[in-house]
PDB file of N, CA, C, O and CB in Angstrom:
ATOM      1  N   MET A   1     -41.840  34.040 -24.594  1.00  0.00           N
ATOM      2  CA  MET A   1     -42.117  35.176 -25.452  1.00  0.00           C
ATOM      3  C   MET A   1     -41.224  36.370 -25.124  1.00  0.00           C
ATOM      4  O   MET A   1     -41.007  37.232 -25.975  1.00  0.00           O
ATOM      5  CB  MET A   1     -43.571  35.569 -25.334  1.00  0.00           C
ATOM      6  N   VAL A   2     -40.715  36.426 -23.918  1.00  0.00           N
ATOM      7  CA  VAL A   2     -39.809  37.523 -23.564  1.00  0.00           C
ATOM      8  C   VAL A   2     -38.586  37.494 -24.469  1.00  0.00           C
ATOM      9  O   VAL A   2     -38.167  38.528 -24.990  1.00  0.00           O
ATOM     10  CB  VAL A   2     -39.384  37.431 -22.078  1.00  0.00           C
ATOM     11  N   GLU A   3     -38.015  36.310 -24.655  1.00  0.00           N
ATOM     12  CA  GLU A   3     -36.842  36.179 -25.517  1.00  0.00           C
ATOM     13  C   GLU A   3     -37.197  36.478 -26.967  1.00  0.00           C
ATOM     14  O   GLU A   3     -36.409  37.101 -27.679  1.00  0.00           O
ATOM     15  CB  GLU A   3     -36.244  34.773 -25.401  1.00  0.00           C
ATOM     16  N   ALA A   4     -38.361  36.048 -27.409  1.00  0.00           N
ATOM     17  CA  ALA A   4     -38.794  36.332 -28.781  1.00  0.00           C
ATOM     18  C   ALA A   4     -38.913  37.835 -28.998  1.00  0.00           C
ATOM     19  O   ALA A   4     -38.461  38.349 -30.021  1.00  0.00           O
ATOM     20  CB  ALA A   4     -40.142  35.640 -29.083  1.00  0.00           C
ATOM     21  N   ARG A   5     -39.510  38.537 -28.057  1.00  0.00           N
ATOM     22  CA  ARG A   5     -39.628  39.995 -28.186  1.00  0.00           C
ATOM     23  C   ARG A   5     -38.250  40.643 -28.241  1.00  0.00           C
ATOM     24  O   ARG A   5     -38.023  41.560 -29.031  1.00  0.00           O
ATOM     25  CB  ARG A   5     -40.443  40.580 -27.015  1.00  0.00           C
ATOM     26  N   ARG A   6     -37.335  40.170 -27.408  1.00  0.00           N
ATOM     27  CA  ARG A   6     -35.980  40.727 -27.397  1.00  0.00           C
ATOM     28  C   ARG A   6     -35.295  40.501 -28.745  1.00  0.00           C
ATOM     29  O   ARG A   6     -34.708  41.423 -29.312  1.00  0.00           O
ATOM     30  CB  ARG A   6     -35.145  40.098 -26.261  1.00  0.00           C
ATOM     31  N   LEU A   7     -35.373  39.291 -29.245  1.00  0.00           N
ATOM     32  CA  LEU A   7     -34.732  38.982 -30.522  1.00  0.00           C
ATOM     33  C   LEU A   7     -35.336  39.791 -31.666  1.00  0.00           C
ATOM     34  O   LEU A   7     -34.615  40.251 -32.551  1.00  0.00           O
ATOM     35  CB  LEU A   7     -34.849  37.493 -30.823  1.00  0.00           C
ATOM     36  N   LEU A   8     -36.638  39.964 -31.650  1.00  0.00           N
ATOM     37  CA  LEU A   8     -37.279  40.763 -32.696  1.00  0.00           C
ATOM     38  C   LEU A   8     -36.837  42.219 -32.623  1.00  0.00           C
ATOM     39  O   LEU A   8     -36.654  42.863 -33.656  1.00  0.00           O
ATOM     40  CB  LEU A   8     -38.802  40.672 -32.581  1.00  0.00           C
ATOM     41  N   ALA A   9     -36.666  42.732 -31.433  1.00  0.00           N
ATOM     42  CA  ALA A   9     -36.308  44.138 -31.257  1.00  0.00           C
ATOM     43  C   ALA A   9     -34.831  44.405 -31.499  1.00  0.00           C
ATOM     44  O   ALA A   9     -34.468  45.472 -31.995  1.00  0.00           O
ATOM     45  CB  ALA A   9     -36.678  44.590 -29.872  1.00  0.00           C
ATOM     46  N   GLU A  10     -33.973  43.446 -31.155  1.00  0.00           N
ATOM     47  CA  GLU A  10     -32.538  43.715 -31.138  1.00  0.00           C
ATOM     48  C   GLU A  10     -31.738  43.053 -32.247  1.00  0.00           C
ATOM     49  O   GLU A  10     -30.539  43.306 -32.366  1.00  0.00           O
ATOM     50  CB  GLU A  10     -31.988  43.289 -29.850  1.00  0.00           C
ATOM     51  N   THR A  11     -32.366  42.210 -33.063  1.00  0.00           N
ATOM     52  CA  THR A  11     -31.625  41.517 -34.117  1.00  0.00           C
ATOM     53  C   THR A  11     -32.339  41.672 -35.449  1.00  0.00           C
ATOM     54  O   THR A  11     -33.461  42.174 -35.519  1.00  0.00           O
ATOM     55  CB  THR A  11     -31.450  40.025 -33.773  1.00  0.00           C
ATOM     56  N   ASP A  12     -31.672  41.234 -36.494  1.00  0.00           N
ATOM     57  CA  ASP A  12     -32.270  41.200 -37.828  1.00  0.00           C
ATOM     58  C   ASP A  12     -32.637  39.777 -38.227  1.00  0.00           C
ATOM     59  O   ASP A  12     -32.836  39.495 -39.408  1.00  0.00           O
ATOM     60  CB  ASP A  12     -31.313  41.803 -38.859  1.00  0.00           C
ATOM     61  N   LEU A  13     -32.728  38.876 -37.245  1.00  0.00           N
ATOM     62  CA  LEU A  13     -33.093  37.492 -37.529  1.00  0.00           C
ATOM     63  C   LEU A  13     -34.501  37.441 -38.112  1.00  0.00           C
ATOM     64  O   LEU A  13     -35.353  38.264 -37.779  1.00  0.00           O
ATOM     65  CB  LEU A  13     -33.001  36.624 -36.251  1.00  0.00           C
ATOM     66  N   THR A  14     -34.730  36.469 -38.981  1.00  0.00           N
ATOM     67  CA  THR A  14     -36.072  36.305 -39.535  1.00  0.00           C
ATOM     68  C   THR A  14     -37.023  35.856 -38.435  1.00  0.00           C
ATOM     69  O   THR A  14     -36.603  35.336 -37.402  1.00  0.00           O
ATOM     70  CB  THR A  14     -36.069  35.289 -40.703  1.00  0.00           C
ATOM     71  N   VAL A  15     -38.305  36.065 -38.676  1.00  0.00           N
ATOM     72  CA  VAL A  15     -39.315  35.616 -37.717  1.00  0.00           C
ATOM     73  C   VAL A  15     -39.223  34.100 -37.537  1.00  0.00           C
ATOM     74  O   VAL A  15     -39.385  33.593 -36.427  1.00  0.00           O
ATOM     75  CB  VAL A  15     -40.738  36.023 -38.184  1.00  0.00           C
ATOM     76  N   GLU A  16     -38.968  33.388 -38.615  1.00  0.00           N
ATOM     77  CA  GLU A  16     -38.829  31.941 -38.547  1.00  0.00           C
ATOM     78  C   GLU A  16     -37.671  31.541 -37.641  1.00  0.00           C
ATOM     79  O   GLU A  16     -37.799  30.613 -36.842  1.00  0.00           O
ATOM     80  CB  GLU A  16     -38.628  31.362 -39.943  1.00  0.00           C
ATOM     81  N   THR A  17     -36.541  32.235 -37.760  1.00  0.00           N
ATOM     82  CA  THR A  17     -35.374  31.943 -36.937  1.00  0.00           C
ATOM     83  C   THR A  17     -35.638  32.282 -35.476  1.00  0.00           C
ATOM     84  O   THR A  17     -35.241  31.535 -34.581  1.00  0.00           O
ATOM     85  CB  THR A  17     -34.156  32.714 -37.445  1.00  0.00           C
ATOM     86  N   VAL A  18     -36.300  33.393 -35.234  1.00  0.00           N
ATOM     87  CA  VAL A  18     -36.651  33.767 -33.859  1.00  0.00           C
ATOM     88  C   VAL A  18     -37.534  32.688 -33.246  1.00  0.00           C
ATOM     89  O   VAL A  18     -37.297  32.254 -32.118  1.00  0.00           O
ATOM     90  CB  VAL A  18     -37.372  35.144 -33.823  1.00  0.00           C
ATOM     91  N   GLY A  19     -38.544  32.260 -33.982  1.00  0.00           N
ATOM     92  CA  GLY A  19     -39.420  31.198 -33.486  1.00  0.00           C
ATOM     93  C   GLY A  19     -38.651  29.940 -33.151  1.00  0.00           C
ATOM     94  O   GLY A  19     -38.878  29.326 -32.108  1.00  0.00           O
ATOM     95  N   ALA A  20     -37.736  29.551 -34.035  1.00  0.00           N
ATOM     96  CA  ALA A  20     -36.940  28.355 -33.790  1.00  0.00           C
ATOM     97  C   ALA A  20     -36.056  28.511 -32.557  1.00  0.00           C
ATOM     98  O   ALA A  20     -35.896  27.568 -31.782  1.00  0.00           O
ATOM     99  CB  ALA A  20     -36.085  28.037 -35.005  1.00  0.00           C
ATOM    100  N   ARG A  21     -35.493  29.678 -32.378  1.00  0.00           N
ATOM    101  CA  ARG A  21     -34.612  29.910 -31.223  1.00  0.00           C
ATOM    102  C   ARG A  21     -35.359  29.853 -29.894  1.00  0.00           C
ATOM    103  O   ARG A  21     -34.773  29.529 -28.861  1.00  0.00           O
ATOM    104  CB  ARG A  21     -33.925  31.258 -31.357  1.00  0.00           C
ATOM    105  N   VAL A  22     -36.635  30.165 -29.922  1.00  0.00           N
ATOM    106  CA  VAL A  22     -37.401  30.120 -28.672  1.00  0.00           C
ATOM    107  C   VAL A  22     -38.227  28.839 -28.546  1.00  0.00           C
ATOM    108  O   VAL A  22     -39.070  28.717 -27.657  1.00  0.00           O
ATOM    109  CB  VAL A  22     -38.320  31.333 -28.579  1.00  0.00           C
ATOM    110  N   GLY A  23     -37.973  27.886 -29.449  1.00  0.00           N
ATOM    111  CA  GLY A  23     -38.535  26.555 -29.275  1.00  0.00           C
ATOM    112  C   GLY A  23     -39.721  26.166 -30.132  1.00  0.00           C
ATOM    113  O   GLY A  23     -40.350  25.143 -29.863  1.00  0.00           O
ATOM    114  N   TYR A  24     -40.051  26.942 -31.154  1.00  0.00           N
ATOM    115  CA  TYR A  24     -41.165  26.619 -32.031  1.00  0.00           C
ATOM    116  C   TYR A  24     -40.626  26.100 -33.349  1.00  0.00           C
ATOM    117  O   TYR A  24     -39.926  26.821 -34.061  1.00  0.00           O
ATOM    118  CB  TYR A  24     -42.073  27.847 -32.255  1.00  0.00           C
ATOM    119  N   ARG A  25     -40.942  24.857 -33.682  1.00  0.00           N
ATOM    120  CA  ARG A  25     -40.482  24.275 -34.947  1.00  0.00           C
ATOM    121  C   ARG A  25     -41.268  24.812 -36.138  1.00  0.00           C
ATOM    122  O   ARG A  25     -40.734  24.933 -37.241  1.00  0.00           O
ATOM    123  CB  ARG A  25     -40.596  22.754 -34.899  1.00  0.00           C
ATOM    124  N   ASP A  26     -42.533  25.131 -35.911  1.00  0.00           N
ATOM    125  CA  ASP A  26     -43.416  25.593 -36.984  1.00  0.00           C
ATOM    126  C   ASP A  26     -43.535  27.115 -36.907  1.00  0.00           C
ATOM    127  O   ASP A  26     -44.105  27.636 -35.949  1.00  0.00           O
ATOM    128  CB  ASP A  26     -44.826  24.919 -36.884  1.00  0.00           C
ATOM    129  N   PRO A  27     -43.008  27.836 -37.899  1.00  0.00           N
ATOM    130  CA  PRO A  27     -43.070  29.302 -37.859  1.00  0.00           C
ATOM    131  C   PRO A  27     -44.490  29.848 -37.830  1.00  0.00           C
ATOM    132  O   PRO A  27     -44.741  30.883 -37.212  1.00  0.00           O
ATOM    133  CB  PRO A  27     -42.349  29.873 -39.045  1.00  0.00           C
ATOM    134  N   GLY A  28     -45.420  29.170 -38.486  1.00  0.00           N
ATOM    135  CA  GLY A  28     -46.812  29.610 -38.471  1.00  0.00           C
ATOM    136  C   GLY A  28     -47.410  29.512 -37.078  1.00  0.00           C
ATOM    137  O   GLY A  28     -48.149  30.396 -36.645  1.00  0.00           O
ATOM    138  N   TYR A  29     -47.087  28.437 -36.384  1.00  0.00           N
ATOM    139  CA  TYR A  29     -47.588  28.272 -35.019  1.00  0.00           C
ATOM    140  C   TYR A  29     -46.981  29.332 -34.109  1.00  0.00           C
ATOM    141  O   TYR A  29     -47.674  29.899 -33.265  1.00  0.00           O
ATOM    142  CB  TYR A  29     -47.270  26.856 -34.484  1.00  0.00           C
ATOM    143  N   PHE A  30     -45.691  29.601 -34.277  1.00  0.00           N
ATOM    144  CA  PHE A  30     -45.053  30.662 -33.491  1.00  0.00           C
ATOM    145  C   PHE A  30     -45.754  31.998 -33.731  1.00  0.00           C
ATOM    146  O   PHE A  30     -46.048  32.725 -32.782  1.00  0.00           O
ATOM    147  CB  PHE A  30     -43.552  30.775 -33.843  1.00  0.00           C
ATOM    148  N   ALA A  31     -46.020  32.320 -34.986  1.00  0.00           N
ATOM    149  CA  ALA A  31     -46.669  33.593 -35.308  1.00  0.00           C
ATOM    150  C   ALA A  31     -48.067  33.667 -34.693  1.00  0.00           C
ATOM    151  O   ALA A  31     -48.468  34.714 -34.184  1.00  0.00           O
ATOM    152  CB  ALA A  31     -46.752  33.779 -36.833  1.00  0.00           C
ATOM    153  N   ARG A  32     -48.810  32.554 -34.740  1.00  0.00           N
ATOM    154  CA  ARG A  32     -50.150  32.543 -34.133  1.00  0.00           C
ATOM    155  C   ARG A  32     -50.080  32.725 -32.624  1.00  0.00           C
ATOM    156  O   ARG A  32     -50.868  33.480 -32.055  1.00  0.00           O
ATOM    157  CB  ARG A  32     -50.873  31.236 -34.462  1.00  0.00           C
ATOM    158  N   ARG A  33     -49.151  32.044 -31.974  1.00  0.00           N
ATOM    159  CA  ARG A  33     -49.006  32.174 -30.517  1.00  0.00           C
ATOM    160  C   ARG A  33     -48.554  33.587 -30.147  1.00  0.00           C
ATOM    161  O   ARG A  33     -49.026  34.147 -29.157  1.00  0.00           O
ATOM    162  CB  ARG A  33     -47.996  31.131 -29.974  1.00  0.00           C
ATOM    163  N   PHE A  34     -47.654  34.162 -30.924  1.00  0.00           N
ATOM    164  CA  PHE A  34     -47.181  35.519 -30.661  1.00  0.00           C
ATOM    165  C   PHE A  34     -48.349  36.501 -30.795  1.00  0.00           C
ATOM    166  O   PHE A  34     -48.532  37.378 -29.951  1.00  0.00           O
ATOM    167  CB  PHE A  34     -46.024  35.901 -31.633  1.00  0.00           C
ATOM    168  N   ARG A  35     -49.131  36.347 -31.858  1.00  0.00           N
ATOM    169  CA  ARG A  35     -50.263  37.240 -32.085  1.00  0.00           C
ATOM    170  C   ARG A  35     -51.281  37.113 -30.953  1.00  0.00           C
ATOM    171  O   ARG A  35     -51.826  38.116 -30.493  1.00  0.00           O
ATOM    172  CB  ARG A  35     -50.927  36.934 -33.439  1.00  0.00           C
ATOM    173  N   ARG A  36     -51.534  35.904 -30.510  1.00  0.00           N
ATOM    174  CA  ARG A  36     -52.486  35.696 -29.420  1.00  0.00           C
ATOM    175  C   ARG A  36     -51.984  36.344 -28.129  1.00  0.00           C
ATOM    176  O   ARG A  36     -52.766  36.918 -27.371  1.00  0.00           O
ATOM    177  CB  ARG A  36     -52.731  34.192 -29.201  1.00  0.00           C
ATOM    178  N   ALA A  37     -50.686  36.249 -27.885  1.00  0.00           N
ATOM    179  CA  ALA A  37     -50.109  36.801 -26.652  1.00  0.00           C
ATOM    180  C   ALA A  37     -50.009  38.325 -26.682  1.00  0.00           C
ATOM    181  O   ALA A  37     -50.144  38.974 -25.645  1.00  0.00           O
ATOM    182  CB  ALA A  37     -48.730  36.207 -26.416  1.00  0.00           C
ATOM    183  N   HIS A  38     -49.773  38.903 -27.866  1.00  0.00           N
ATOM    184  CA  HIS A  38     -49.461  40.329 -27.947  1.00  0.00           C
ATOM    185  C   HIS A  38     -50.420  41.154 -28.811  1.00  0.00           C
ATOM    186  O   HIS A  38     -50.312  42.379 -28.864  1.00  0.00           O
ATOM    187  CB  HIS A  38     -48.087  40.491 -28.473  1.00  0.00           C
ATOM    188  N   GLY A  39     -51.339  40.493 -29.473  1.00  0.00           N
ATOM    189  CA  GLY A  39     -52.314  41.213 -30.271  1.00  0.00           C
ATOM    190  C   GLY A  39     -51.782  41.744 -31.591  1.00  0.00           C
ATOM    191  O   GLY A  39     -52.447  42.540 -32.253  1.00  0.00           O
ATOM    192  N   THR A  40     -50.594  41.313 -31.978  1.00  0.00           N
ATOM    193  CA  THR A  40     -49.988  41.741 -33.238  1.00  0.00           C
ATOM    194  C   THR A  40     -49.033  40.658 -33.716  1.00  0.00           C
ATOM    195  O   THR A  40     -48.539  39.859 -32.920  1.00  0.00           O
ATOM    196  CB  THR A  40     -49.246  43.101 -33.074  1.00  0.00           C
ATOM    197  N   ALA A  41     -48.778  40.635 -35.012  1.00  0.00           N
ATOM    198  CA  ALA A  41     -47.856  39.656 -35.578  1.00  0.00           C
ATOM    199  C   ALA A  41     -46.412  40.019 -35.218  1.00  0.00           C
ATOM    200  O   ALA A  41     -46.117  41.188 -34.968  1.00  0.00           O
ATOM    201  CB  ALA A  41     -48.027  39.573 -37.112  1.00  0.00           C
ATOM    202  N   PRO A  42     -45.513  39.035 -35.190  1.00  0.00           N
ATOM    203  CA  PRO A  42     -44.119  39.315 -34.846  1.00  0.00           C
ATOM    204  C   PRO A  42     -43.475  40.386 -35.733  1.00  0.00           C
ATOM    205  O   PRO A  42     -42.756  41.250 -35.231  1.00  0.00           O
ATOM    206  CB  PRO A  42     -43.316  38.045 -34.935  1.00  0.00           C
ATOM    207  N   LEU A  43     -43.721  40.336 -37.029  1.00  0.00           N
ATOM    208  CA  LEU A  43     -43.123  41.317 -37.935  1.00  0.00           C
ATOM    209  C   LEU A  43     -43.689  42.714 -37.683  1.00  0.00           C
ATOM    210  O   LEU A  43     -42.959  43.702 -37.749  1.00  0.00           O
ATOM    211  CB  LEU A  43     -43.359  40.907 -39.396  1.00  0.00           C
ATOM    212  N   GLU A  44     -44.968  42.794 -37.399  1.00  0.00           N
ATOM    213  CA  GLU A  44     -45.569  44.086 -37.074  1.00  0.00           C
ATOM    214  C   GLU A  44     -44.989  44.637 -35.772  1.00  0.00           C
ATOM    215  O   GLU A  44     -44.767  45.841 -35.642  1.00  0.00           O
ATOM    216  CB  GLU A  44     -47.100  43.955 -36.963  1.00  0.00           C
ATOM    217  N   TRP A  45     -44.744  43.745 -34.809  1.00  0.00           N
ATOM    218  CA  TRP A  45     -44.125  44.133 -33.533  1.00  0.00           C
ATOM    219  C   TRP A  45     -42.748  44.757 -33.805  1.00  0.00           C
ATOM    220  O   TRP A  45     -42.408  45.813 -33.272  1.00  0.00           O
ATOM    221  CB  TRP A  45     -43.993  42.894 -32.577  1.00  0.00           C
ATOM    222  N   ARG A  46     -41.974  44.075 -34.644  1.00  0.00           N
ATOM    223  CA  ARG A  46     -40.633  44.577 -34.968  1.00  0.00           C
ATOM    224  C   ARG A  46     -40.712  45.939 -35.650  1.00  0.00           C
ATOM    225  O   ARG A  46     -39.977  46.857 -35.285  1.00  0.00           O
ATOM    226  CB  ARG A  46     -39.887  43.577 -35.870  1.00  0.00           C
ATOM    227  N   ARG A  47     -41.582  46.075 -36.622  1.00  0.00           N
ATOM    228  CA  ARG A  47     -41.708  47.331 -37.366  1.00  0.00           C
ATOM    229  C   ARG A  47     -42.144  48.479 -36.475  1.00  0.00           C
ATOM    230  O   ARG A  47     -41.757  49.625 -36.703  1.00  0.00           O
ATOM    231  CB  ARG A  47     -42.693  47.169 -38.505  1.00  0.00           C
ATOM    232  N   ALA A  48     -42.944  48.181 -35.466  1.00  0.00           N
ATOM    233  CA  ALA A  48     -43.420  49.215 -34.534  1.00  0.00           C
ATOM    234  C   ALA A  48     -42.330  49.597 -33.520  1.00  0.00           C
ATOM    235  O   ALA A  48     -42.445  50.612 -32.832  1.00  0.00           O
ATOM    236  CB  ALA A  48     -44.683  48.722 -33.790  1.00  0.00           C
ATOM    237  N   GLY A  49     -41.272  48.775 -33.436  1.00  0.00           N
ATOM    238  CA  GLY A  49     -40.182  49.073 -32.521  1.00  0.00           C
ATOM    239  C   GLY A  49     -40.542  48.901 -31.061  1.00  0.00           C
ATOM    240  O   GLY A  49     -39.976  49.568 -30.196  1.00  0.00           O
ATOM    241  N   ARG A  50     -41.472  48.018 -30.784  1.00  0.00           N
ATOM    242  CA  ARG A  50     -41.910  47.797 -29.408  1.00  0.00           C
ATOM    243  C   ARG A  50     -40.859  47.033 -28.621  1.00  0.00           C
ATOM    244  O   ARG A  50     -40.103  46.236 -29.177  1.00  0.00           O
ATOM    245  CB  ARG A  50     -43.237  47.042 -29.382  1.00  0.00           C
ATOM    246  N   THR A  51     -40.824  47.286 -27.326  1.00  0.00           N
ATOM    247  CA  THR A  51     -39.878  46.585 -26.462  1.00  0.00           C
ATOM    248  C   THR A  51     -40.568  45.808 -25.358  1.00  0.00           C
ATOM    249  O   THR A  51     -39.919  45.002 -24.691  1.00  0.00           O
ATOM    250  CB  THR A  51     -38.908  47.562 -25.857  1.00  0.00           C
ATOM    251  N   ARG A  52     -41.845  46.014 -25.141  1.00  0.00           N
ATOM    252  CA  ARG A  52     -42.548  45.273 -24.085  1.00  0.00           C
ATOM    253  C   ARG A  52     -43.737  44.557 -24.641  1.00  0.00           C
ATOM    254  O   ARG A  52     -44.451  43.880 -23.901  1.00  0.00           O
ATOM    255  CB  ARG A  52     -42.985  46.199 -22.965  1.00  0.00           C
TER     256      ARG A  52
END
């Protein structure tokens, strides 16, 4: 998830592409795991400009 957070913060890659780059074939599963780990969806994380 560290790499996913970095990619979301520093690139314009889609959430689906970020998930694939960090090893999740299913974008929905990646989004669910991200939300469980961070309490927010990947796109919401990006929009908030969070880095940690």
